[in-house]
Each structure stands twice: as structure tokens, then as C-alpha cells.
Phi, psi and omega in degrees: 000322179297326180290333183281337185300309180299320179299320179297319180293320179293321178295321179295320180294321179294321178295321180294319180295322178293325179291325180287325181293329183295313177295322180298320180294320179294321179294320179295321178295323179294314180297319179298319179294319180296315180297319178297322179295318180297316179297318180299313180294321180297315179295320184293320186247022183300319181296322179294318180297317179298321179297315179297318181298316179297318179301319179296319178297317179297318180297319179295319179295320178298321179297318179295317180294322179298319179294320180293326182293338179267008185237129176249121182274135178279180176295156181308136180093350180259162181289152177280134181252123179254125182264129172280143184299327177296321178294321178299318178298320179296318179298317179297320179295321180294323177298320178294318180297328183300330185267002178288127183281127180305139177075351182290134175244355180188187179231150171262163179294137182299329182279356184270117173258101185290348180269355177252118183181212181209163178268132179236147180286137183219112182293341183282351179266158012282170182284344176199166178261144178305318182291344181269354181236105184278001184266001178279127178290154188294348176287347186240359182272080187293320182294320178299329184260023166093016178294126186278332183261153181237357187299334182299343183272351189260005181271136179240139180278129181240107175300153184292319192246006182198181179249140172288136175296143181293135180298128184240099183296325179296318178297319179300311183294318179295322180289335179270002181303120181073017186228175181234132169247131182228134171260130183235130177153223186255197185294335177290321175290331175294323176295320178293323175301313180295324177298315180298318178299315181295328181289335184249339192293337183293342178277353185251128179296153185307320184286349186250018179216153181201160176229126181228151179242131178232080182067244181280354186250129173245131186234120170263127184245128170258097193297318182293339179260354185052042185236151176228146168242123192232159172229134178238124182283114175204080189298335178252358188069315173282165175295140180211176177275012178240028186279346176290125186293344182247310181257100185213021180262109178230143178291324180249110181265137183232133179243137181266126180295141174065030187246021188294335180294339178303317177267326186300333178299336179274349182264349183297153178067021172269156182257330176226123179242132178236108182265153162207151171196123180198301192306317186284350175277347187272052179257002182152193182259005177229149178230143176272125182241123178268132180261005177227160178303152183295332182271005177286134182294326179268118183271143177221088185245129178242168180246129177237156171297150182301320180297317180292320178295320178296319178298320177301315180294318180297318179294324176297319178298316180298318179297317180297316180299315182298326183273340189239348182246140180259113184295345178279345185234340189236165177229143179231135180234153173228122181270129182289177186297140177270125185289155178245136180248073184252004180223096185293341179297336181294333179249020176093011179274187180283148176296140180089354180269173176211212184285349182302131177069014177272124183236001180239153178280165173273120185264350179288112183294344181268359179296133187238350178080180184238018183282167180286089184286349177297328177294320178299321179293319179299312181297320178296317180297315183291315182294329180294342181258006183290135176279338175265135182290102178253128181272126182268117177267097186273081184268000189296305186294314182296330178281337180297332179286351191254060175295345182276349194260002181285161179291334178053237181263002188263072183201169176290131178261124185286335178236148179302139180283142179278161176305323179296317180294316180298326180280344183223080185303332179302331185291337181235010178295133179271106180254025179251309185272169188235142177294149171237135357293158183167218188303319186290344171294325176295320176305319181285334172295322177292319175298317177302314181298316182286331180286314187259339181228061179293156180290155180297336180292340180276350184290000000 
């Protein structure tokens, strides 16, 4: 029995080892099957897994780019600035507001040139009666001084490709509430100033309006609007020996170079400025220019061609405007030369005649007049280079057709007429200035259009 015990123990141990190997073998087969299944699935769906992985990478990259787009990096060494999207929107809105033209309530068509057109008869004109506007100076009240015909008041300017907006006196006054409009220049600009006053004054009760003169400055006040329409006498824009608004007739006219601030100090704080200068430069082909103040004992006067002297004055005006006017709040206009009809032969009339007794318009669209157009070219060249947006009111050509609209002999004469003049009215007919109401009301209709309805190209 003792000999059998070890054998029994060995047999038991062998049986136990065999029993343990069987589960291990089964586990290995299971793991092998699982691994084979995983490899099979991986190979089968490998493209799908790669696609999902790429999508996750792209989404992550987009998030990073989005974050970077809201961040503006400063120069090296400076702090990083992070922009909030609301702040970016506000900046964009402010950029849009920056380009809004002051006083504009609409736009005209870019293709519309309101200065190119024709005169058409209109029974609804004039826009006001001479007798209803007491602010017209006696040099322009033609009906009061015996003009027999009235047809010159019934012509309306019609642009070729569009309509002029109807003059709205209420809009003008409301837009001028708390503001100043000023006309600066010579007697022709004074006529346009008086026309503007006449166009709006009927809406204001008598007790709420006034006209006052302060030397070179004339001020029309609309009290209820806290608004003024003004005229400042400066025929050369620069300081000259003709700056006295009443006594200014000299045979030799002298302009001081670089002196625009002498007058410009009176133009500051205006909201709308309308310049003109032309007529007083037409004394010949040379101009006397002083390089020192007029009260200097030592005189330094040089001679320039009229075109060069005019260019000098225009550039001085532009510099003053650029330094003193804010294009975000104010508007500046320049009115081109007003034509003179002193040679009737130019429109097919008799030699030696002028505007006297002319009652019809010039219908020839090619009529160009006999004025010094080189001055017109100078003003156009200089204004085209202006850094401040100045609107050019090109009234020259449309006014050239209106030989019928001058004051002629129907105005106040400052000196008694001589027997020779009385016998020959052509000798003293004024073919420079214009009757009111009349042509200069059209100038203000054009000013109204450009002020409130500028073209989209001006934006």
C-alpha cells in the first residue's frame, strides 16, 4: 500500500496540470479571435475612422482661426488687444456715418448733370414777387425802376436727364436751425444772398426776422430758428484796397498776398459757405500784388498775370477751408463766373449793342459768350485738387443764355445821368448784375439741389 501512494500523488498532479492547461488554451483562442475581429473591423472601416478623425481636426482648426480673427496683435513689445464683435460692429457703423454728407436728405442720380439743360417757359414763376420781399437792394429791383417787360421772370431751368428738386423753403430753414449760412465774395454773390433771403423769408412772421449791416457783413436773422443767412463783402477773397463795402472804386486795384485770414476770421464757425470771386479780377491781364501789409511804409508790389494772381487767391481759399472747416459737419460751395452780355454781336445782334432792350433768351445751345474763360479753367483746375470736398456750382453756361435777365437801365443810379447817357441808354446799361426775382433764384435752386440731394458720386 505504501508503494502505491507516490504513484497516486503523481497521477493526481498530472491530472491537475492537464485540467489547468485546458482553460488557458480556451482563453488564448478567445483572445486570438477577439484580436482577429478587431483587426478585421479596423481594416473594414479604416476609411470611415480616418474621415471622422479629419473632421475633428478641421473643427478644432476652425475654432482656433475664429479666435484669431477676433484678435488684433500690436507691435512687438506692446500688449495684445482683443476686439469684441460688438465693438467691431460699432466701428463699422461709425465708418459708414463718417461718409454721410452734411445736410443731405437724399441723393441725385450720378448720371444727372443739373448744369446741362435748357430754359423752359413756366407760368408758375416767379417764385416770389419783388414787392413781397423788402430785402432786395435797389440796384436789383427792376420792376420798381420801370422795367416794362416781365417775361424774364418766367423761365425755369430744365436739366436734360433729370428733374431739379423743388425748392423747399421750410427744409432750408429747418436745416439752418441753430446754424449759419454765409455768402462770401462780390456784388454778384450779394445778389444770390438776397435771392436766398427772398426765397425763405415769407415763412417767417415780420416780428421774427431782421436784416442788419455791420460794415462788410450783412446778416439776415430768422429768430425763431436761431438761424442766420449772411453776406460778407470780399471781392478778391484776399485783403485788397477795395475792401470797403461802400467806397471801393479805384483805378488801380491791389491785392495782398497771403492775407486771407484778414477776412477769414469773419467766416469761422459757419456751417454753409458759398464763395465767389471773378468780376473784380477783370481789370486787365495784369494784377498788382502787394507782398507787405498795406500800412507798411516800405511798399513791395509786384505784377502777376491775372490768371496767376487768381490761382494764388484760389489756393489761399482752399488752405483756409482745409484748416477751418470740418467736412463732417459743414459744406462749402464755389460759384463759377457770372457772364457779362456787353457785346450783342456775339449772339448775332448789332455791333455796338449790349443787353439793353434785350427781352429774349439766347436759344443757340452752342453759344459760349465772350467772357474770360481762362479764369473758369483756373478755378476748375484748383478745385479739382482740393483735399476738402468743395461743390462747384457751374452757373456760367446756363447764365450765358440769359441776356434778357440783366438789370440794364432799370436800377437805382448812384450818380445823376448826363444828357449824353440819357440819349444813349446803351452807354450806362448794367449788363453785369441781374434783376430779382430772376436768374439768381435759379442759382439758389441749383445750390438747394447740391446741398440736400448731392450725387452718389460725392459720397
